[in-house]
N, C-alpha and C positions, 0 to 999 in steps of 0.2 A: 424284805429280805435282800441282802446284797447279791449282786449277780456278777458273773465273770463271763468271759467269751469262750465258747466251746470251739476248739480248733478242729477243722475237718482235714481230711487227706488232701494232698495237693492234686491238681487237676490231672497231671500225668499219671499218677498212681491210681486215681479213681477211674480214669479211662481204661487203663490196662487191668483194672480190678486186682491190683497188687497191694500188699500191706505197705502203708506209708509210715515212716518213722516220725514225721511231722517236725523234723529239725528245722531250725531257722538259721539263715534266710532261705536255705534250700535243703531238701531232705536228702538223706544218704543215698537212696536209690537213684535219684536224678543226678546227683553229683557223680556217682560212679558210671552212669550211662552217658553223661555229658548232655542231658536233655534239659530243656527249659523247665523250671520249677516255679509254679505260681499257685497260690492258695486262694480259694474262694472266700468271699466275705464271711466273716464269722457271725454267729448269732449268740445272744445271751443264753446262759444256762442258769439253772436254779441253785448251783453250788455256791456256797458262801466263800467270798474272797477275803482272805486274811489281810488286814491292813499292815502298814509299816513298811520297812525296807525290804521285807521278804515277800512282798506281794507278787513280784515278778522275778523269775530267775535271772541272774546275771549271765554274762557271756560264758563264764566257766561252767555254769550249770547246763547251758544249752549245748555247748561243745566241751565235754569234760576233758581236762588236760590229761596227758599220759601219766603224769605223776600221781594222779588221784584215782585212776581207773582201777576197778576191782571186779571187772566182769569175770565170769567163769564160763567155760563151755557148758552147753546144755547138759542136763543130768543124764541124758541118754548116753553121752560119751563116756560117762563114768560107770554105767551099769550094764552095758551090752557086751561085756567080755572083750573090751578093746585090749589088744596086745601092747602093753606098755613098754615092751622091749623095743618097739618101733616108734613110740612117741615119748620124747624127752620131757620130763616134768620140770626140769630146772636143775641147778647145781646141788648135788649131794642130797637129793630128796628120796624118801622111801618110794619104792616102785620103779626106780630108775635101773635100767638094764646095766649090768656090770660091763657089757660089751661097749657101752657108750661112755664109760668113765675112763679118762686118761689121767694117769698118775703124775704126769709131768708137772712141775711146780707152778707154772704160769698158765695152764690151760685147764679146761674143765669138760663138761659133758658135750660142749659144742665143737670141740676140736679133736675128738677121738678119731681113730683111723676110719671107722665106719661112716662118720659124717662127711668125709671127703670123697666117698665112693661115687663115681659117675656111673649111673645105671645105663649101660650101653644097650640093654635089651628093652628099653622103653618103647612101647608100640603106640605111635600116634598116627592116626589116619589123616594125613594132610589133605588127601583128596576128598574128604568128607566136608571140607570147608569151601566156601565160595571165595572168589577173589575179593569180593566186596568185604567179606568178613575179615580176611587177612589185612586188607587195607585199613579197616577200622582199628585193628590192633596196632598198626603202625602209627595211626593218628594219635592213639593213646600214648605211645612212646614219645612222640613229638611233644605232646602236652606235658609229659614228665620232664623232658629236657627244658622246656620253657619254665616249668616250676623250679627247676634247679637254678636257672638264671635269676628268676624273680625272688625266690625265697631262700636259696642256698642249700636246698635239699630236695630229694624226691624219693619214691619208694625203693630205689636201688643205690642212691648216693646219700649216705647218712649225713645229717647236719653236723655231726662231730667228727666225721672221717678225716677231713682236712682242716680241722679247727687249729691244730698246732703246726702240722707240716702240710704245706700245699705245694707239691712238686711242680716244677715249671711246665712240664709237658701238659698237665691237666689245667694249669692256668692258661696256657695257650689255647687249649680246646674250649675252655670257658669263654675266653675273649672272642674266638672265632664264632662260637655259637651265638653269643650276644649280637655280634655284627650281622649274622645271618637272620636272626629273628627281627632285626630292625632294618633290613635292607629295603631299598626302593628300586624302582625301575631304572633310575639314573645311576645308582652305584652298585647294581647287582653284579656286574662283571668284576668290579674291584673286590667285592666280598668273596666271589668265587675264587679269585686269585689268592686271596688270603688263606682260604680253606685249603686249597691245593698246596700252597707253599708250606703251611703248618703241618699238613699230613706228611709231606715228603721229608720235612725236617725231623719229624717224630721217628719215621722209619730209619732215617740216616743215623740218628743218635742211638737207636736201639736195635740196629741191625745185628744179625748173627755174626759174631767175629770169626775170622779165619784161624787156622791153627797157629800161624805166626803171630797174629795179634793176641791170641790167648796166652802164648808164651811171654810175649812182651808185657801183657797185663800182670801176669804172675810175677815177673821180675820187678815190676814197678809197684807191687803191693797195692793194686787198685782194689776198690771195694765193690763187690757184686751187689746187684739190686736187692733190697729187702722186700718184705711182703707188701708194704705200702707203695713202694715204687713199682712193683709188679702190677698192682691193681690200677695205679695211676695211668700207666701207659696203655693198659687195656681199655679203661674208661675213656681215655683221650681218643684212641683209635675208634672206639665204639661211636663216639660223638660224630667223628668225621664220616664213618660208614653210614650212619643214619641219615646225615645230611646229603651225602653224595649218592647213595644207592636209590633214595626215594625222591630226589629232586629231578626236575625235568632236564637238567643240563647234561647233555650227552658226554661231554668230556669228563666231568666229575664222576659220572656213573662208570665210565670205562676205567678210570683210575681206581675207583673203589672196588670194582670187580677183581682187579689184580691184588688187592689187599685182603681179600677174604681168607686165603690160606695163612696169611701173616697173623691176622687176628685169631684164627683158630689155634695156631701154634702158641701165641702169647697166652691165650686162655688156659691151655694145658700146662704151660710153665707156671702160671700164676697159682693154679690149684696144687701142682706138685710141690712148689716151694712152700706154700702155706701149710701143707700137710706134714711137713718136716720141721716147721719153725718151732723153736723152743718157747718163744713168747711173742705172740702176734701183737699184743698191746704195746710192747716195747717199741715197735717200729712206728706206731701211731704217735708216740711221744717224741722220739728222736731217732735219727739214722744210726747205723752201726758205726759209721765214721765219727759222728758227733759224740757217741758214747765213748769211743776210744780216745779221741782228742781231749774230751772233757774229763777223762779219768773216771767216768761213771761205768756202771755195769748193770746187768739185769737185776742183781740183788739190790742195788740202790734204787732202781726204778720200781721194784716190788713194793716199796713203801708208799707209792702213790695209790691212794684209795680207789682210784678209778681204773686201775690196770685191768682187772677182770672184765669190766664193762667195755673198755677199749678193745680188748681181745675179741669179745663177742661182736662188737660193731664191725671190726675188720673181717672176721670170719663170715658173718652173715652178708656183708657187702660183697665179698668175693663170690659167694655162692649165688647171690642174686645177679651180680654182674655177669657171671658165667651163663646163667639161664637167659638173661636178656640178650646177650651177645649171640648165643647160638640161635635164639629165636628170630632175631631180626635178619640174620643172614640166611637162615633156613627159609623164612617166609619169602625173602626176595627171590631165592632160587625157584621156589614153587610158583610165584607170580611170573617170573621170567620164562620158565620152561613149561608151565601149564600142566604139570604132573606132580605126583607124589615123589618125594626124595627120602633117602634114609635119614632117620632122626639121629641127632648127635647124642641123645640121651638126656637124662635128668639128674638133678642133684637134690640133696636135702635142703630145706629152707624152713624158716619159722613162719607159721600161718596165723598165729594168734593176734587179733587186733590189740594195739596198744604197746606191744613189746618193742617194735621198731620205733615207735613214736616217743618212747620214754626219753626224757631230756636230762636225766641225771642217773648216776650209778645207783643211788639209793632207790629211786623209783623203779628202775629196771630190776634190781635185786628183789624188791618187795613183790613185784608182779610175778617174777619167776618162782618165788617161794609160795605164792598163793594159788596160782592157776596153772593149767596145762598149757605150755607155750606152743604146742603143736608142731614140733620139729619132725618133719617127715619127708620122704621121697616124693617126687612128683607122681610116681606110679601109684602111690597110696592115697592121693588126695581125693579120689572118688568117694571115700568114706565120709568126707565132709558134707556131702549132699544129704546124708542120712543122719549124721550125728551132731551137727551144729547148724545154727541159723546163719544167714548171710551176714548179719551185723557182727558176728563173732570173729570174722576173719578180716584181714586188712586188704588194702587195695591191690597190693602186689599179688596176693593169693587169688583175688578175683580175676586178675589178668591171666594168671597161669591156668586157672580153671577154664576160662573162656578159650584160651589157645589150645588146651588139651581136650576138652570135651564138647566145645561148640556152643553157639548161642542158644540153640533150642533147649539143651540141658540146663543152661543157666536160667532160661525163662521159667522152666518147670520148678526150679529151686526158689524163684522169687526175685531174680535180678532183672 
């Protein structure tokens, strides 16, 4: 009888007595926790091994691509009387709350007024976390920024966000971040100077104009920032804040502390602008100035088959960027002051594994039409512990859950 190799749980999961997904080369639990993942030697089993090319799964079978994923949330989510007015199922699907439907021509369930609401009454007990726990979360953010440099995307900067338009301010931040990640003891001060200068230049170019300059801009018919330019400057300043607040350089930290209210203001402006935008996807494709000079319009852009997907990418990126930005600055103040501080609030975001990772409009639309994408407020995410499994949510959701409910709750859930 032919034999095959029976794969065991990795050593980390076995030691912790947790369920192991047995993904290769590293299981999902270890990847999310950032721990070393090694598998014990396998032993033969009595199962028959089919011959031919299908004997072993290829890379796409081991790591399913987002274009072919068809996971669904567990059955409990569908049968326990979940209030679907709070969970978006996707565009124009049965069971979708009419409150979440926006009739504007280039937006959908993810850009309705309710989805932009900032929950100011979110109660998060920061003092229940240890300083070590908060620092671990910041290490994760650093890893995500490294992932952006190395792979071009991370859980809050979508791989298609800047594929067509790449504003200079975020290009500068990307370059400064790359320099920082590759700095040495010999060039450290040079890198710090680059970061400081780029941050100052960003604020100088996007400073709040005076009344006289506003009048001058109106007379000169200048173009105001669109939604993509709003998120670009927020993400650029966010990069500098992460580097400066959490680095050991005293001067950089002092400068970054003075920028905390600036980032908070830009975050609010970003969300406010997006909530009134007629077509978010249009700004991903081209600026308002380019549309005017080229003689195009939103009706022309609407012929692009990816427009709805681009709109979702920008909307979801804005919400995730807002959550990360408020989190990194809030965590810094907690660590600095050693006490709880008022929470800035929470926003809706998509929790379902595979939705953010989709690499085409077709794959994204297919997933939205087949499964519950889990669009919910941060305050509602506690239901995920009961109604879904850890592998059903994406890495961004895992971080939000860790920051909101703590590591002990995550351990009980199986992370």
